[in-house]
C-alpha positions in Angstrom: 0.0 0.0 0.0 1.3 3.4 -1.0 1.0 5.4 2.2 0.9 8.7 0.3 -2.3 7.8 -1.4 -4.3 7.1 1.7 -6.9 9.7 2.8 -8.0 9.8 6.3 -11.4 11.1 7.6 -9.8 12.2 10.8 -7.6 14.9 9.3 -9.8 17.8 10.5 -10.5 16.1 13.8 -6.9 16.0 14.8 -5.3 18.9 13.0 -8.0 21.7 13.3 -6.9 22.6 16.8 -3.4 23.1 15.5 -4.7 25.4 12.7 -6.7 27.4 15.2 -3.6 27.8 17.5 -1.5 28.9 14.5 -4.1 31.6 13.5 -4.1 32.8 17.1 -0.3 33.4 16.9 -0.3 34.9 13.4 -3.2 37.3 13.0 -4.0 38.4 9.5 -5.2 41.8 8.6 -9.0 42.1 8.4 -10.8 42.4 5.1 -14.1 43.7 3.8 -17.1 41.4 3.1 -16.5 40.6 -0.6 -18.5 37.4 -0.4 -20.6 37.1 -3.6 -23.6 36.0 -1.5 -23.6 39.1 0.7 -26.8 41.1 0.5 -27.3 44.1 -1.8 -27.7 46.7 1.0 -24.8 48.7 -0.2 -26.1 48.9 -3.8 -29.8 49.4 -2.9 -31.5 52.6 -1.7 -33.2 52.3 1.7 -36.9 51.5 1.5 -39.2 54.4 2.3 -42.8 55.5 2.2 -42.7 55.8 -1.6 -41.1 52.4 -2.4 -41.4 49.5 0.0 -38.8 46.9 0.8 -41.0 44.3 -0.9 -40.6 46.0 -4.2 -44.1 47.3 -4.3 -45.2 51.0 -4.4 -45.2 52.4 -0.9 -48.2 54.0 0.9 -47.1 57.5 -0.2 -46.1 56.6 -3.8 -47.1 59.4 -6.2 -46.6 60.3 -9.8 -47.1 63.4 -11.8 -49.6 63.8 -14.7 -49.2 65.6 -18.0 -52.3 66.1 -20.2 -51.9 67.3 -23.8 -54.2 68.9 -26.4 -52.2 68.9 -29.7 -52.9 70.2 -33.2 -50.3 69.1 -35.7 -50.0 69.3 -39.5 -47.8 67.2 -41.7 -46.5 69.3 -44.7 -45.8 66.6 -47.2 -44.5 68.9 -49.9 -41.9 70.6 -47.6 -41.3 67.6 -45.3 -42.1 69.7 -42.2 -44.2 69.4 -39.0 -46.1 72.3 -37.6 -47.7 72.1 -34.2 -49.2 73.8 -31.2 -50.1 72.2 -27.9 -51.6 73.0 -24.5 -50.0 71.1 -21.6 -51.8 70.8 -18.3 -49.4 69.6 -15.7 -50.6 68.3 -12.3 -48.2 68.4 -9.3 -48.9 65.3 -7.2 -45.6 65.5 -5.4 -45.2 66.8 -1.8 -42.8 69.5 -3.1 -43.5 72.9 -4.5 -42.1 73.2 -8.1 -40.6 76.5 -9.2 -40.1 75.4 -12.8 -41.0 72.6 -15.2 -38.7 70.7 -17.6 -39.8 69.8 -21.1 -38.0 67.5 -23.5 -37.1 68.7 -27.0 -35.7 65.4 -28.4 -35.7 66.6 -32.0 -32.9 69.0 -31.0 -30.5 66.1 -31.2 -30.7 66.8 -34.9 -29.9 70.5 -34.8 -26.8 71.4 -36.9 -24.9 72.5 -33.8 -26.0 69.6 -31.6 -23.1 68.2 -29.4 -24.4 64.7 -30.0 -23.1 64.9 -33.6 -19.5 65.0 -32.2 -19.7 62.8 -29.2 -18.2 59.6 -30.8 -14.6 58.9 -31.9 -14.1 58.7 -35.6 -11.6 57.0 -37.8 -11.2 56.2 -41.5 -11.9 52.6 -42.5 -10.5 51.0 -45.7 -13.8 50.8 -47.5 -17.4 52.1 -47.3 -20.7 51.0 -48.7 -22.2 53.8 -50.8 -24.9 54.6 -48.3 -22.3 54.5 -45.5 -20.1 56.9 -47.4 -23.1 59.2 -48.0 -24.0 59.3 -44.3 -20.4 59.8 -43.2 -19.1 62.4 -45.7 -21.8 63.8 -47.9 -23.4 65.9 -45.2 -25.9 68.5 -46.2 -27.3 71.5 -44.5 -30.2 69.6 -42.8 -31.3 71.1 -39.5 -33.8 69.0 -37.7 -34.2 70.7 -34.3 -37.3 72.2 -32.8 -38.1 75.8 -33.7 -40.0 77.1 -30.7 -42.1 80.1 -31.7 -43.5 80.8 -28.3 -44.2 79.4 -24.8 -47.2 81.2 -23.3 -49.5 80.7 -20.3 -53.1 79.8 -20.8 -53.9 83.5 -21.3 -51.3 83.8 -24.0 -48.9 85.8 -21.8 -45.3 84.8 -22.6 -43.5 82.7 -20.1 -39.8 82.8 -19.3 -38.0 79.8 -20.6 -34.5 78.6 -21.4 -33.4 75.8 -23.8 -30.3 73.7 -22.9 -29.7 71.2 -25.8 -32.6 68.8 -25.7 -34.2 70.2 -22.5 -36.3 73.3 -22.0 -36.9 74.8 -18.5 -40.2 76.7 -18.2 -40.0 79.1 -15.3 -43.3 79.3 -13.4 -44.9 82.7 -12.5 -45.3 81.3 -9.0 -44.4 77.9 -7.3 -46.8 75.1 -8.1 -48.0 73.6 -4.9 -49.1 70.0 -4.2 -52.4 69.2 -6.0 -52.2 72.3 -8.2 -52.3 72.3 -12.0 -50.6 74.6 -14.4 -51.5 74.9 -18.1 -49.3 76.5 -20.8 -49.0 76.6 -24.6 -46.1 75.8 -26.9 -46.0 76.5 -30.7 -43.3 74.9 -32.8 -42.2 73.5 -36.1 -39.3 71.4 -37.4 -37.9 69.7 -40.6 -38.5 66.0 -40.8 -35.5 63.8 -41.2 -35.0 61.1 -43.8 -34.7 58.1 -41.5 -33.2 55.9 -44.2 -30.3 58.3 -45.0 -30.0 60.1 -41.7 -31.0 57.3 -39.3 -33.3 58.1 -36.4 -36.2 56.5 -34.6 -38.7 58.4 -36.8 -38.9 60.4 -40.0 -39.8 59.7 -43.6 -38.7 57.3 -46.4 -38.9 58.3 -50.0 -39.8 55.6 -52.5 -37.9 56.3 -55.7 -40.3 54.5 -58.1 -43.2 56.8 -57.3 -41.5 59.6 -55.3 -44.1 59.2 -52.5 -43.1 59.2 -48.9 -44.1 57.2 -45.9 -44.0 59.0 -42.6 -43.4 57.5 -39.2 -43.6 60.4 -36.7 -42.6 60.3 -33.1 -40.9 62.7 -30.6 -42.7 65.3 -32.7 -44.0 67.5 -29.8 -42.4 69.0 -26.7 -43.0 66.4 -23.9 -42.9 66.7 -20.2 -40.0 65.2 -18.2 -40.6 62.8 -15.3 -40.4 64.2 -11.7 -40.3 61.8 -8.8 -38.8 61.1 -5.4 -35.8 59.2 -6.8 -34.0 62.0 -8.4 -36.3 65.0 -8.8 -36.5 66.0 -12.4 -35.2 63.3 -14.8 -33.7 65.9 -17.2 -30.7 64.0 -18.5 -29.9 65.1 -22.0 -31.0 63.0 -25.0 -27.8 62.0 -26.8 -29.3 59.4 -29.1 -28.9 56.0 -27.4 -30.7 56.4 -24.0 -34.4 56.5 -24.8 -37.2 58.2 -22.9 -38.7 58.8 -19.5 -42.2 60.2 -19.6 -45.2 60.7 -17.3 -48.7 59.4 -18.0 -51.5 61.6 -19.2 -54.5 62.0 -21.4 -54.2 63.1 -25.0 -56.4 64.9 -27.5 -54.6 65.0 -30.8 -55.7 66.4 -34.2 -53.5 65.4 -37.1 -53.9 67.2 -40.4 -52.4 65.3 -43.4 -53.0 65.2 -47.2 -56.6 63.9 -47.9 -55.3 60.8 -49.8 -53.2 59.6 -46.9 -54.1 56.6 -44.7 -53.1 57.2 -41.1 -52.9 55.3 -37.8 -51.9 56.6 -34.4 -51.9 56.1 -30.7 -55.4 56.4 -29.3 -59.0 55.9 -30.4 -60.0 57.5 -33.7 -62.9 59.9 -33.0 -64.1 60.8 -36.6 -63.7 57.5 -38.5 -66.7 58.1 -40.7 -65.2 61.5 -41.8 -61.8 60.1 -42.8 -62.8 56.6 -43.9 -64.7 55.9 -47.2 -68.0 54.0 -47.0 -66.2 50.9 -48.3 -63.5 51.2 -45.6 -66.2 51.5 -42.9 -67.9 48.4 -44.2 -64.6 46.4 -44.1 -63.7 47.9 -40.7 -67.0 46.7 -39.2 -66.3 43.2 -40.7 -62.8 43.2 -39.2 -64.2 43.9 -35.7 -65.9 40.5 -35.9 -63.0 38.6 -37.6 -61.0 36.5 -35.1 -59.4 34.0 -37.4 -57.8 36.1 -40.2 -57.2 39.8 -41.1 -59.7 41.8 -43.1 -58.1 44.2 -45.6 -59.5 47.8 -45.1 -57.4 49.4 -47.9 -56.1 46.9 -50.4 -53.0 47.0 -52.6 -54.7 48.2 -55.7 -56.3 51.1 -53.9 -53.0 52.0 -52.4 -51.3 51.9 -55.8 -54.1 54.2 -57.2 -53.6 56.6 -54.3 -49.8 56.7 -55.1 -50.7 58.6 -58.3 -53.1 61.1 -56.8 -51.0 63.6 -54.8 -54.0 65.3 -53.4 -53.8 69.0 -52.5 -56.7 68.7 -50.1 -56.4 67.9 -46.4 -58.0 65.8 -43.8 -57.8 66.0 -40.0 -57.8 62.8 -38.1 -58.9 63.2 -34.4 -57.7 60.9 -31.6 -58.2 60.6 -27.9 -55.8 58.5 -25.8 -56.2 58.2 -22.1 -53.5 57.1 -19.6 -50.6 56.8 -22.1 -47.1 58.1 -21.7 -46.5 59.2 -25.3 -48.1 59.6 -28.8 -46.9 58.6 -32.3 -48.5 58.3 -35.8 -47.8 57.0 -39.3 -49.2 58.5 -42.5 -48.8 57.9 -46.2 -50.9 57.6 -49.4 -49.0 54.3 -50.0 -50.4 52.4 -47.1 -52.3 49.2 -47.3 -54.4 48.6 -44.1 -55.6 45.4 -42.5 -57.1 44.5 -39.2 -58.5 41.6 -37.1 -59.9 41.2 -33.6 -58.3 39.2 -30.8 -59.8 38.4 -27.4 -57.7 39.5 -24.5 -59.3 38.6 -21.2 -62.9 39.9 -21.5 -62.1 42.5 -24.2 -61.7 42.6 -27.9 -58.5 44.2 -29.2 -57.9 45.2 -32.8 -54.7 44.0 -34.3 -53.7 46.4 -37.1 -51.1 46.5 -39.8 -50.3 49.3 -42.2 -47.6 48.9 -44.9 -46.8 49.9 -48.5 -46.9 47.4 -51.4 -43.1 47.1 -51.1 -43.7 45.2 -47.9 -45.7 42.4 -49.6 -46.1 39.5 -49.6 -44.4 39.4 -46.2 -46.6 41.8 -44.5 -50.0 40.7 -45.7 -49.1 37.1 -44.7 -47.5 37.6 -41.3 -47.7 41.0 -39.7 -51.2 41.1 -38.2 -51.2 37.5 -37.0 -47.9 38.2 -35.4 -49.5 41.1 -33.5 -52.2 38.8 -32.4 -49.8 36.2 -31.0 -47.6 38.8 -29.4 -50.5 40.3 -27.5 -51.6 36.8 -26.3 -48.1 35.8 -25.1 -47.2 39.0 -23.4 -50.6 39.2 -21.7 -50.1 35.6 -20.5 -46.9 36.4 -18.6 -47.8 39.9 -17.4 -51.4 41.3 -17.5 -54.2 41.6 -20.0 -53.4 44.2 -22.6 -55.5 47.2 -21.6 -55.7 49.3 -24.8 -58.2 48.8 -27.6 -55.7 48.3 -30.4 -52.1 47.5 -31.3 -50.6 48.6 -34.6 -47.6 47.3 -36.6 -46.3 49.8 -39.1 -43.9 48.9 -41.9 -40.7 51.0 -41.7 -37.4 50.4 -43.5 -34.5 49.5 -41.1 -36.4 50.6 -38.0 -37.7 48.8 -34.9 -39.3 51.3 -32.5 -42.2 51.4 -30.1 -44.8 53.8 -28.8 -48.2 53.3 -27.0 -50.5 51.2 -29.2 -48.2 51.7 -32.3 -44.8 50.5 -33.4 -42.5 50.7 -36.4 -41.0 47.5 -37.8 -38.6 46.5 -40.5 -38.8 43.5 -42.9 -38.9 44.0 -46.6 -38.8 41.4 -49.4 -36.8 41.8 -52.6 -38.2 43.8 -55.5 -39.6 40.5 -57.1 -41.3 39.6 -53.8 -38.9 36.9 -52.8 -37.4 36.8 -49.3 -35.1 34.7 -47.2 -36.0 32.9 -44.0 -33.8 35.3 -42.2 -35.9 38.2 -43.5 -39.1 36.4 -42.5 -38.0 35.4 -39.1 -36.4 38.8 -38.5 -39.7 40.6 -39.3 -41.8 38.3 -37.1 -39.3 38.7 -34.3 -39.1 42.5 -34.4 -42.9 42.8 -34.5 -43.2 40.6 -31.5 -40.5 42.6 -29.7 -42.0 46.0 -30.6 -45.6 45.0 -29.8 -44.2 43.7 -26.5 -42.9 47.2 -25.7 -46.5 48.1 -25.1 -46.0 46.2 -21.8 -42.5 47.4 -21.1 -42.1 50.4 -20.9 -45.4 51.9 -22.2 -47.4 50.5 -19.3 -44.7 49.3 -16.8 -43.2 52.7 -17.3 -39.5 52.4 -16.5 -36.8 55.1 -17.1 -35.3 54.2 -20.5 -32.9 57.1 -20.4 -31.0 55.5 -17.6 -31.9 51.8 -17.6 -32.2 50.4 -21.1 -32.4 46.8 -19.9 -35.6 47.5 -17.9 -37.5 47.7 -21.1 -35.3 46.1 -23.7 -34.1 43.2 -21.6 -37.5 42.3 -20.1 -39.2 42.7 -23.5 -36.5 40.5 -25.2 -36.9 37.9 -22.6 -40.7 37.6 -23.1 -40.1 38.0 -26.8 -38.2 34.7 -26.7 -41.1 32.9 -24.9 -43.5 34.4 -27.4 -41.4 33.4 -30.4 -41.4 29.8 -29.2 -45.1 29.8 -28.7 -45.5 31.3 -32.2 -43.5 28.4 -33.6 -45.7 25.9 -31.8 -48.9 27.7 -33.0 -47.7 28.0 -36.6 -45.3 25.0 -37.4 -46.0 25.5 -41.1 -44.4 29.0 -41.0 -41.2 27.9 -39.3 -40.9 24.6 -41.2 -38.6 22.7 -41.7 -37.3 24.0 -38.3 -38.7 22.5 -35.2 -38.5 25.7 -33.2 -38.6 29.4 -33.9 -34.9 30.5 -34.5 -34.7 33.1 -31.7 -31.5 35.0 -31.8 -31.7 36.1 -28.1 -32.8 34.5 -25.0 -31.1 31.1 -24.6 -28.0 31.1 -22.4 -25.6 29.9 -25.0 -26.4 32.9 -27.3 -24.8 35.4 -24.9 -21.5 33.5 -24.4 -19.6 35.2 -27.3 -20.4 38.7 -25.9 -19.4 37.7 -22.3 -16.1 36.4 -23.7 -14.9 39.7 -25.2 -12.2 41.9 -23.9 -13.2 43.2 -20.5 -12.1 46.7 -21.6 -15.1 46.8 -23.9 -17.7 45.5 -21.4 -20.0 47.4 -19.1 -22.3 46.1 -16.4 -26.0 45.8 -17.4 -26.6 48.4 -14.7 -25.0 51.1 -16.9 -26.4 54.1 -18.6 -27.0 53.2 -22.3 -24.9 56.1 -23.4 -21.9 54.6 -21.8 -22.1 51.0 -23.2 -19.9 49.8 -26.0 -22.2 47.1 -27.3 -25.8 48.2 -26.4 -27.5 45.4 -28.2 -26.1 42.4 -26.3 -25.7 44.5 -23.1 -29.3 45.8 -22.9 -31.2 43.2 -24.9 -29.3 39.9 -25.0 -27.6 39.6 -21.7 -30.6 40.5 -19.5 -32.8 38.2 -21.6 -30.4 35.3 -21.1 -30.1 36.1 -17.4 -33.8 36.0 -16.9 -34.1 32.8 -19.0 -31.5 31.2 -16.8 -33.3 32.4 -13.7 -36.6 30.9 -15.0 -35.3 27.7 -16.4 -32.4 26.8 -14.1 -32.4 28.6 -10.8 -36.0 29.5 -9.7 -38.1 27.2 -11.9 -40.9 28.3 -14.2 -43.7 28.3 -11.5 -41.9 30.5 -9.0 -40.4 32.8 -11.7 -43.6 33.3 -13.6 -45.6 34.2 -10.5 -42.9 36.7 -9.3 -42.6 38.2 -12.8 -46.3 38.6 -13.1 -46.4 40.1 -9.7 -43.9 42.8 -10.7 -45.7 43.5 -13.9 -49.0 44.0 -12.2 -47.7 45.9 -9.2 -46.1 48.5 -11.6 -48.8 48.8 -14.3 -49.1 52.5 -15.2 -46.4 53.4 -12.6 -42.7 54.2 -12.7 -40.5 51.3 -11.3 -36.8 51.4 -10.6 -34.4 48.4 -11.0 -34.6 47.8 -7.2 -38.4 47.5 -7.4 -37.9 44.7 -9.9 -35.1 42.9 -8.0 -37.0 43.1 -4.7 -40.3 42.0 -6.1 -38.7 38.9 -7.7 -37.4 37.9 -4.3 -40.4 39.0 -2.3 -42.9 36.9 -4.4 -40.7 33.8 -4.6 -38.8 33.4 -1.3 -35.6 32.9 -3.4 -32.6 35.0 -2.3 -31.2 36.3 -5.6 -28.8 39.1 -4.4 -25.9 37.0 -5.6 -27.5 36.7 -9.0 -28.3 40.4 -9.5 -24.8 41.3 -8.3 -23.1 39.0 -10.7 -25.2 39.4 -13.8 -26.3 43.0 -13.5 -23.7 44.9 -11.4 -20.5 43.3 -12.8 -19.0 42.0 -16.0 -18.0 38.7 -14.5 -18.6 35.7 -16.8 -19.5 32.1 -16.3 -16.7 29.6 -16.6 -17.0 26.6 -14.3 -14.7 23.7 -14.9 -14.1 20.0 -13.9 -10.7 20.4 -12.4 -10.2 16.8 -11.5 -11.9 13.6 -10.4 -10.4 11.2 -7.8 -11.7 7.7 -7.1 -11.5 6.2 -3.7 -12.5 3.0 -2.0 -12.8 1.8 1.6 -9.7 -0.2 2.5 -9.0 -2.6 5.4 -7.4 -1.3 8.6 -4.1 0.4 7.8 -1.9 -2.2 9.4 1.1 -1.8 11.6 3.1 0.5 9.2 0.4 3.1 9.1 -0.2 2.9 12.8 3.5 3.4 13.5 3.5 6.5 11.3 0.5 8.0 13.1 2.1 7.3 16.5 5.2 9.1 15.4 3.0 12.1 14.7 1.7 12.0 18.2 -1.7 10.3 17.6 -2.3 7.5 20.0 -3.0 4.1 18.4 -6.3 3.7 20.2 -7.6 6.8 18.5 -6.9 5.2 15.1 -8.5 1.8 15.5 -12.1 2.9 15.3 -11.6 4.8 12.0 -12.7 3.8 8.4 -9.9 4.4 5.9 -10.2 5.6 2.3 -7.6 4.7 -0.2 -7.2 6.6 -3.5 -7.5 4.3 -6.4 -4.7 4.4 -9.0 -4.6 2.1 -12.0 -5.4 -1.6 -11.2 -3.3 -2.1 -8.2 -6.1 -3.5 -6.1 -9.2 -5.5 -6.6 -10.6 -4.0 -3.4 -12.1 -1.2 -5.5 -14.8 -3.5 -6.8 -16.0 -4.5 -3.4 -18.5 -2.6 -1.2 -17.3 -0.6 1.8 -18.8 -3.2 4.1 -16.9 -6.0 2.4 -13.6 -4.2 2.8 -14.1 -2.9 6.3 -14.9 -5.3 9.1 -15.3 -2.2 11.3 -18.1 -0.9 9.1 -19.7 -4.4 8.9 -19.6 -4.7 12.7 -21.0 -1.3 13.1 -24.0 -2.0 10.8 -24.7 -5.3 12.5 -24.7 -3.7 15.9 -26.9 -0.8 15.0 -29.3 -2.2 12.3 -31.5 -5.2 11.9 -30.9 -7.5 9.0 -33.8 -6.2 7.0 -32.5 -2.7 7.4 -29.0 -3.8 6.4 -30.3 -5.5 3.3 -32.0 -2.2 2.3 -28.9 -0.2 2.7 -27.0 0.5 -0.5 -23.4 0.3 0.6 -21.3 2.0 -2.2 -18.4 0.4 -4.0 -17.1 3.6 -5.5 -16.4 7.0 -4.0 -15.6 9.8 -6.3 -14.2 13.2 -5.2 -15.1 15.6 -8.0 -13.3 19.0 -7.9 -14.9 21.9 -9.6 -13.1 25.2 -10.1 -14.4 28.6 -11.3 -12.0 30.5 -13.6 -14.8 32.9 -14.4 -16.1 35.1 -11.7 -19.8 34.5 -12.0 -21.4 32.3 -9.4 -23.8 29.8 -10.9 -25.3 26.4 -10.1 -23.3 23.3 -11.0 -25.2 20.9 -13.3 -23.6 17.6 -14.3 -24.5 14.5 -16.2 -22.9 11.3 -14.7 -22.5 8.5 -17.2 -22.0 4.9 -15.9 -20.3 1.9 -17.5 -23.7 0.3 -18.1 -24.9 3.2 -20.2 -27.1 4.9 -17.6 -26.9 8.7 -17.3 -28.0 10.5 -14.2 -28.3 14.3 -13.8 -27.1 16.0 -10.6 -27.7 19.6 -9.7 -25.9 21.6 -7.0 -27.3 25.0 -6.1 -25.2 28.1 -6.6 -24.8 28.3 -2.8 -22.1 25.6 -3.0 -19.7 28.5 -3.8 -20.7 30.6 -0.7 -17.6 29.5 1.4 -15.1 29.0 -1.4 -15.1 31.2 -4.4 -12.4 29.3 -6.2 -12.9 25.6 -5.8 -15.7 23.2 -4.6 -15.4 19.5 -3.9 -18.3 17.1 -4.0 -18.4 13.3 -3.3 -20.4 11.0 -5.5 -21.0 7.5 -4.4 -22.0 4.6 -6.6 -22.1 0.8 -7.1 -21.3 1.3 -10.7 -18.2 2.7 -12.3 -18.4 6.2 -13.6 -17.0 6.5 -17.1 -17.7 10.2 -17.9 -18.9 13.4 -16.2 -20.2 16.3 -18.3 -20.7 19.8 -16.9 -23.6 22.0 -18.0 -24.7 19.4 -20.5 -27.7 21.4 -21.9 -25.7 24.7 -22.1 -28.1 26.4 -19.7 -25.7 28.5 -17.6 -23.9 30.6 -20.3 -20.5 28.9 -19.7 -18.1 30.6 -22.1 -15.5 27.8 -22.2 -16.6 24.2 -22.7 -13.0 22.8 -22.9 -13.0 22.2 -19.2 -16.5 20.8 -18.9 -15.8 17.1 -19.3 -14.0 14.3 -17.5 -12.1 12.6 -18.9 -11.0 15.7 -20.7 -11.9 15.7 -24.4 -9.3 16.6 -26.9 -10.0 19.8 -28.7 -11.2 19.3 -32.3 -9.7 21.3 -35.1 -12.0 23.3 -37.2 -11.5 20.8 -40.0 -12.4 17.9 -37.6 -15.6 19.7 -36.7 -16.3 20.2 -40.3 -15.8 16.5 -41.1 -18.0 15.4 -38.2 -20.9 17.4 -39.6 -20.5 16.1 -43.2 -22.0 12.8 -44.2 -20.6 10.7 -46.9 
């Protein structure tokens, strides 16, 4: 027997006192609590009367209200917007307000906007023509707001000051709690070409007929949010961080050319004036159609309108209550279809508007995708509360507003399209319709926390896409599942593997993130999917997620409200998870460092007893011990015998303490495996392994993330068996976002070359 390969279960028993004595003599300097399972008290604000420790709104929670009466005209000939509005602002806060802050987001397009020079620039070896155009062929376009006046309700000028994209309106006297103040703004601006100049809204010109399609948003001065978290949320709009807006009631009159078809946020008040008799007939039919869309304006009618260029005007009148924003789309090119969908007890109209250039993709898939998105998001959050949801075709854009969103997806000129184009269009419609829930209703601060709307929406988008594939297998055929490009854990590993110098925590302002797509969309979605599938389980997660959604409907949650609610409604301590995934750029890399096999050996014999005596351990303290011996090669046949067969001490112990029936029922192991896991990556995650035995059986074992709580570097687990283990595979279903699979197997698998991988995927 090789004495160096014997492991003794009495090591701690005899040597721990010596370690304690040594520590008493050699005191180390104290350290801070850097345990990854410590609570998030340092990161979180203290609960208060406005926001409870449970993550729910507190008893004194309040929010401001901004109501709008807007008249706006779209000048198609000159590509301009003219507007005037009356804002009625209600102060529900406990503070007196000396001034109001108004957002002027179009100012990001002013010729002298600092946002135009905020990024580093360098010459690249080649440019696509449109990229060269955008980069170097700059024109004199000036797209900022031109504010003609800011007056009180009696048309008396108010004092105001514009700072980039923010306008401060100084009040004649402080606005006390419960008081309202109404004021008027008149403005105009030049509409941007969103294809050539980018942007979340604007127009597209169609070269074949010189018509334009307008998707118009951020078109009016909008109130900022004021709350107890930071006072006025008046961070400048630089282009990436989106919007923070209060709820209110809207009355909006939109004047456009008479031959335009228009859709917008809110309920149309004068449908009979702006619809033809035939359109009204089709609309009434659509309200009762639950199985397929009804075309309200068909392609031929849209093509006829393309040639009209009417000089007359029509005014479309809308009312929208309890919304945070307003947007519209208008063009003579638009085809319009609708169908009804039952959400809870209510009928909701699913609507699509698109030019003929969008067909056949849009007539086939847009409206049914709206229907399925509303069903799925309502299932995981709350019943969709508005009366309609609109999908608007827009080249290269995916953008959202209450009840209306702009979505890309365009076939080739001959009508053909790839699967990528089809799935991309369906995916973006699901995503943008989902934004009605986050942040249009669960109204988070997009300017600061992009993940709170993008990440949550992307997560539910993944669930909705999979349900869409189950509902319409013929659309995704020959695939078995919808090819989601975000959500599953393995889809975020490439991003989490990049140079740390180019990573930012999820809890970062979107203006300060290198790769906003994976950071605000992909990584939060993968994190929540892991939380649901691997850590909490679907039942606990879904209940907590729905609780958060319903608690904060038509309110303004913070990240802490989300984190706290998820724990409060599930009884799962997740501080370690939020800290790792959201507050750091740590990554997942858990490895199988080594596997050692042991078996119970007979008593050690005189040689071992003598060695222990030389170390000061009395012989009578060793006799009652059960010894493990580390197995190496085939040096002993004792490894194939049970512990009881090898140890008379164990056999005698069992006989003395158990009846024969009980002994027969005890499964005394033959094999004892010490599995050593390490964690080269910093992110704490559960350990999931598949254990494969020599008879072909595979058993899955899960260890909770808490196994790392007392050792952040290495964890050892003992696996016992009566069968020999032939292989152990870590994270077999790729559910933890482990970035390096080379250390996930025992015995270690040899790395395949790219050519070997290619050969293994080629038949014949």
